[in-house]
Every structure is written in structure tokens, then in C-alpha cells.
C-alpha positions as CSV (number, residue, x, y, z in Angstrom):
1,X,-29.9,-10.8,23.5
2,X,-31.5,-11.4,20.1
3,X,-33.2,-8.9,17.9
4,X,-36.2,-8.6,20.2
5,X,-36.9,-4.9,19.7
6,X,-37.1,-2.7,16.5
7,X,-34.2,-0.6,15.2
8,X,-34.7,2.9,16.8
9,X,-36.4,5.7,15.0
10,X,-35.0,8.1,17.6
11,X,-32.7,7.7,20.7
12,X,-33.2,9.6,24.0
13,X,-30.5,9.7,26.7
14,X,-30.8,10.2,30.4
15,X,-27.7,12.2,31.5
16,X,-26.3,11.1,34.9
17,X,-25.3,7.4,34.8
18,X,-25.8,7.1,31.1
19,X,-23.8,9.8,29.4
20,X,-21.6,10.7,32.4
21,X,-20.8,9.6,35.9
22,X,-21.3,12.8,37.8
23,X,-21.6,11.3,41.2
24,X,-18.5,13.1,42.6
25,X,-19.4,16.4,41.1
26,X,-22.9,16.3,42.6
27,X,-21.7,14.9,45.9
28,X,-19.2,17.7,46.3
29,X,-21.8,20.3,45.7
30,X,-24.4,18.7,48.0
31,X,-21.7,18.3,50.7
32,X,-20.6,22.0,50.5
33,X,-24.2,23.4,50.4
34,X,-25.4,21.2,53.3
35,X,-22.4,22.1,55.5
36,X,-22.8,25.8,54.7
37,X,-26.4,25.8,55.7
38,X,-26.4,23.3,58.7
39,X,-22.8,23.2,59.7
40,X,-23.1,19.4,59.8
41,X,-21.8,16.4,57.9
42,X,-24.3,15.4,55.1
43,X,-26.0,12.0,55.4
44,X,-25.1,9.3,52.9
45,X,-26.9,9.6,49.6
46,X,-29.8,7.2,49.4
47,X,-29.0,5.6,46.0
48,X,-31.7,2.9,46.2
49,X,-34.6,5.3,46.8
50,X,-33.5,8.5,45.2
51,X,-31.2,7.7,42.2
52,X,-32.5,9.6,39.2
53,X,-35.0,11.7,41.1
54,X,-35.4,15.4,40.8
55,X,-32.9,17.4,42.8
56,X,-35.6,19.1,44.9
57,X,-36.6,15.7,46.2
58,X,-33.0,14.9,47.1
59,X,-32.8,18.2,48.9
60,X,-36.0,17.4,50.9
61,X,-34.4,14.1,51.9
62,X,-31.3,15.6,53.2
63,X,-33.1,18.4,55.0
64,X,-35.7,16.0,56.5
65,X,-32.7,13.9,57.9
66,X,-31.9,16.9,60.2
67,X,-35.6,17.9,60.9
68,X,-35.4,21.0,58.7
69,X,-37.4,20.1,55.6
70,X,-38.6,23.7,55.2
71,X,-35.1,24.6,54.1
72,X,-35.1,22.2,51.1
73,X,-35.5,25.0,48.6
74,X,-32.5,26.8,50.1
75,X,-30.3,23.7,49.9
76,X,-31.5,23.0,46.4
77,X,-30.7,26.6,45.3
78,X,-27.2,26.7,46.9
79,X,-26.3,23.3,45.6
80,X,-27.2,24.3,42.1
81,X,-25.2,27.5,42.4
82,X,-22.2,25.7,43.6
83,X,-22.6,23.0,40.9
84,X,-22.9,25.5,38.1
85,X,-19.8,27.3,39.2
86,X,-17.7,24.2,39.6
87,X,-14.8,23.8,37.2
88,X,-14.8,20.0,37.8
89,X,-16.1,18.0,34.8
90,X,-18.0,14.8,35.3
91,X,-16.5,11.5,34.0
92,X,-17.5,10.7,30.4
93,X,-19.0,7.1,30.3
94,X,-17.9,4.7,27.5
95,X,-19.4,4.8,24.0
96,X,-21.1,8.2,24.0
97,X,-19.1,9.8,21.3
98,X,-19.3,6.6,19.1
99,X,-23.0,6.4,19.6
100,X,-23.8,10.0,18.8
101,X,-21.6,9.8,15.7
102,X,-23.4,6.6,14.6
103,X,-26.8,8.2,15.2
104,X,-25.8,11.4,13.3
105,X,-24.4,9.4,10.4
106,X,-27.6,7.4,10.1
107,X,-30.0,10.3,10.3
108,X,-31.4,9.2,13.7
109,X,-32.7,12.0,15.9
110,X,-31.3,12.0,19.5
111,X,-31.2,14.2,22.6
112,X,-30.9,14.3,26.4
113,X,-33.8,14.5,28.9
114,X,-32.6,14.7,32.4
115,X,-33.8,15.4,36.0
116,X,-30.5,17.4,36.3
117,X,-30.5,21.2,35.8
118,X,-30.2,22.4,32.2
119,X,-27.2,24.6,33.1
120,X,-25.3,21.5,34.5
121,X,-26.0,19.6,31.3
122,X,-24.9,22.5,29.1
123,X,-21.7,23.0,31.1
124,X,-20.9,19.3,31.0
125,X,-21.5,19.2,27.2
126,X,-19.0,22.0,26.7
127,X,-16.4,20.7,29.1
128,X,-16.4,17.2,27.6
129,X,-16.9,18.4,24.0
130,X,-20.0,16.2,23.4
131,X,-22.1,16.2,20.3
132,X,-25.5,16.9,21.8
133,X,-27.5,19.9,20.3
134,X,-30.8,19.1,21.9
135,X,-31.3,18.6,25.6
136,X,-33.8,19.4,28.4
137,X,-33.4,19.7,32.1
138,X,-35.6,19.6,35.2
139,X,-36.7,23.2,34.7
140,X,-38.4,22.2,31.5
141,X,-40.9,19.9,33.1
142,X,-43.9,20.4,35.2
143,X,-43.6,16.8,36.3
144,X,-40.1,15.4,36.5
145,X,-39.3,11.6,36.1
146,X,-40.8,9.1,36.9
147,X,-43.6,11.0,35.1
148,X,-43.3,10.6,31.3
149,X,-43.4,14.3,30.5
150,X,-39.6,14.7,30.2
151,X,-39.4,12.2,27.4
152,X,-42.5,13.2,25.6
153,X,-41.4,16.8,25.6
154,X,-37.9,15.9,24.2
155,X,-39.5,13.7,21.5
156,X,-41.7,16.7,20.6
157,X,-38.7,19.0,20.5
158,X,-36.9,16.5,18.2
159,X,-40.2,16.3,16.0
160,X,-40.5,12.5,16.5
161,X,-43.9,11.7,15.0
162,X,-46.4,9.7,17.0
163,X,-46.0,6.6,14.9
164,X,-42.3,6.5,15.7
165,X,-42.7,7.0,19.5
166,X,-43.1,3.3,20.0
167,X,-39.8,2.7,18.1
168,X,-37.9,5.3,20.2
169,X,-35.1,3.9,22.4
170,X,-34.5,5.5,25.9
171,X,-31.2,4.8,27.6
172,X,-31.7,4.8,31.3
173,X,-29.8,3.7,34.4
174,X,-32.5,4.3,37.1
175,X,-35.8,2.7,37.9
176,X,-37.2,6.2,38.0
177,X,-36.2,6.8,34.4
178,X,-37.1,3.3,33.1
179,X,-40.7,3.9,34.4
180,X,-40.8,7.3,32.7
181,X,-39.7,5.9,29.4
182,X,-42.2,3.0,29.7
183,X,-45.1,5.3,30.5
184,X,-44.2,7.5,27.5
185,X,-44.8,4.5,25.3
186,X,-41.2,4.2,24.3
187,X,-38.6,1.4,24.5
188,X,-36.8,1.5,27.9
189,X,-33.1,0.4,27.5
190,X,-31.4,-0.4,30.8
191,X,-27.8,0.8,31.4
192,X,-26.3,-1.2,34.2
193,X,-24.1,1.5,35.9
194,X,-25.9,1.5,39.2
195,X,-29.0,-0.7,39.4
196,X,-29.2,-4.5,39.2
197,X,-30.4,-5.9,35.9
198,X,-33.3,-7.7,37.5
199,X,-34.6,-4.4,39.0
200,X,-34.5,-2.6,35.7
201,X,-36.3,-5.4,34.0
202,X,-38.9,-5.4,36.7
203,X,-39.4,-1.6,36.1
204,X,-39.9,-2.2,32.4
205,X,-36.5,-2.4,30.7
206,X,-36.8,-4.3,27.4
207,X,-33.1,-4.8,26.8
208,X,-29.9,-4.2,28.9
209,X,-26.4,-3.2,28.3
210,X,-23.4,-2.6,30.7
211,X,-22.8,0.8,29.0
212,X,-23.8,2.8,25.9
213,X,-20.7,1.4,24.3
214,X,-22.1,-2.2,24.1
215,X,-25.4,-0.7,22.8
216,X,-23.4,1.0,20.0
217,X,-21.9,-2.4,19.0
218,X,-25.3,-4.0,19.1
219,X,-26.8,-1.3,16.9
220,X,-23.9,-1.3,14.5
221,X,-24.4,-5.1,13.9
222,X,-28.2,-4.6,13.4
223,X,-27.5,-1.9,10.8
224,X,-25.3,-4.2,8.7
């Protein structure tokens, strides 16, 4: 890879696909909500077009598939309610605890900016005993990703100065998120949990890792 990019002044994380694999948890909630409202089997999730997008846009997709797009808010609300009540924890992805410990030890600010709901993020942090004190969810933004607002607001919350924005790393697994990080003037770092490396690079990723664990090893070597 080579040392192409600067050591981070701050590190921002997407949540789903970077910190956790929550596909099963979300899928279960979408399936239950869809079947309760429409009494039909839910269509397959459109990963290529909707991965990383705001939940309301996913709700619109599912409702449009059955010609009932006007019920998107109802589906979104019921899915969120079922998700927040769920006792099922998402799967923790490799390297998260090592990375957050490393960042804390080195005085590097970090946090989560996600298109997921804030309550889901909070519940997951508690269930998985994660070391994240600062996080924002889709309710915190007027414009969800791919708009850069999510990352700019998190940087402001972490008090990252303007001069350090261009040295801020953003871990993202979706094209939607990579674009948001790039447009925020930050360094998009691709995590290859669901998209092809070439697609993340095309969207603006400056360096890629299989998981955050490999990124932790990379930063540990840079620090020495």
C-alpha cells in the first residue's frame, strides 16, 4: 500500500459494514414489518443500489415494489420500532476494539456517523460493549449520506479543526459513504465487506483494507 496518505488527525466510522455486520438484524426487522403491513414476502434487498442509504429510501424501494410507495413512512416507522425492541445483537466485525483502544491511547478523536437510527447504534454499542462515546444517526442530519453533512457534523461534534479535516480518515464500506467522506474533504478509507475494491476506488477511496483489523495493523506500523 505504501504510506500514501497522512497519519490521521481524527478517525470517523460508518457503522453497518464497518463496525458491525447487522444485515441479519435489519433483514429480520424489514421482513417482519413488511409482512405485517402487506401480508406478502418482502423483495430481496437491493445491495448494489441501496447499501448504505437512509432507511426511508430503503422503505420507499420496498413499498414501490408492491405499488404502495405512499406507505413508506409506515414501513420505516414499524421497522425501526421492531429493530429497537430486538434483543438480537449485530455481529462485531474484526479489529474494532483494537482500533478504538489504539486511537484512545494516542489521543486521536473518533466517533460514528451512520445512516442507521441513533437508537440502533446506541443499543448495539451497549450490547457489544464498544468504546464509542460519540455517535450520530440519521435523525441528526437534514441530508443523509451521500451528502457530506453526516461527517461534517460529527467532525464538529468532536471539535476537529478545519486544518485537520483533510487529515481525517473515514472508514466506509459503501459507495454512498465513500462519496460523503470525499465531499466532506476527508480521506475516504474503503472497507471491503460488501463492495468490490475497484468500485470503492472509483467512488473516491484513497486506501483499502479488508476490515478495520488490517487498518489497525497498518496504523500501528506507521506510529512506530
